[in-house]
C-alpha positions as CSV (number, residue, x, y, z in Angstrom):
1,X,95.0,76.5,56.3
2,X,93.6,76.4,59.8
3,X,95.2,73.6,61.9
4,X,93.6,71.5,64.6
5,X,94.4,74.2,67.2
6,X,92.7,77.0,65.2
7,X,96.0,78.6,64.2
8,X,96.3,80.1,60.7
9,X,99.0,79.1,58.2
10,X,99.9,80.5,54.8
11,X,101.9,79.0,52.0
12,X,103.9,81.4,49.9
13,X,104.9,80.1,46.4
14,X,107.5,82.0,44.3
15,X,110.4,81.5,41.9
16,X,113.8,81.9,43.5
17,X,116.8,83.8,42.1
18,X,117.6,80.7,39.9
19,X,114.1,80.6,38.5
20,X,113.3,77.4,40.5
21,X,110.0,77.0,42.3
22,X,110.2,77.6,46.0
23,X,107.8,77.9,48.9
24,X,107.6,78.9,52.6
25,X,105.0,78.0,55.1
26,X,104.3,80.8,57.6
27,X,102.2,80.6,60.9
28,X,100.3,83.7,61.7
29,X,100.7,84.6,65.4
30,X,97.5,85.5,67.3
31,X,97.2,89.3,67.6
32,X,99.3,90.1,64.5
33,X,96.3,90.2,62.1
34,X,92.7,91.3,61.8
35,X,90.0,88.9,60.7
36,X,87.7,90.2,58.0
37,X,84.1,89.1,57.3
38,X,83.9,86.7,54.3
39,X,81.5,84.2,52.8
40,X,82.2,80.5,53.6
41,X,83.2,78.1,50.9
42,X,84.0,74.4,50.5
43,X,87.5,73.3,49.7
44,X,87.7,70.4,47.3
45,X,90.6,68.0,47.6
46,X,91.5,64.6,46.2
């Protein structure tokens, strides 16, 4: 996701040690990643 400030966020979904669904939301700090060229696409939501 890209927030209203242009910052990038990732959601990481996984199963914890007990087999239960878990997730973490991580904010990518500017300068810690490289952007790659990609095609644009439309995200559909309800």
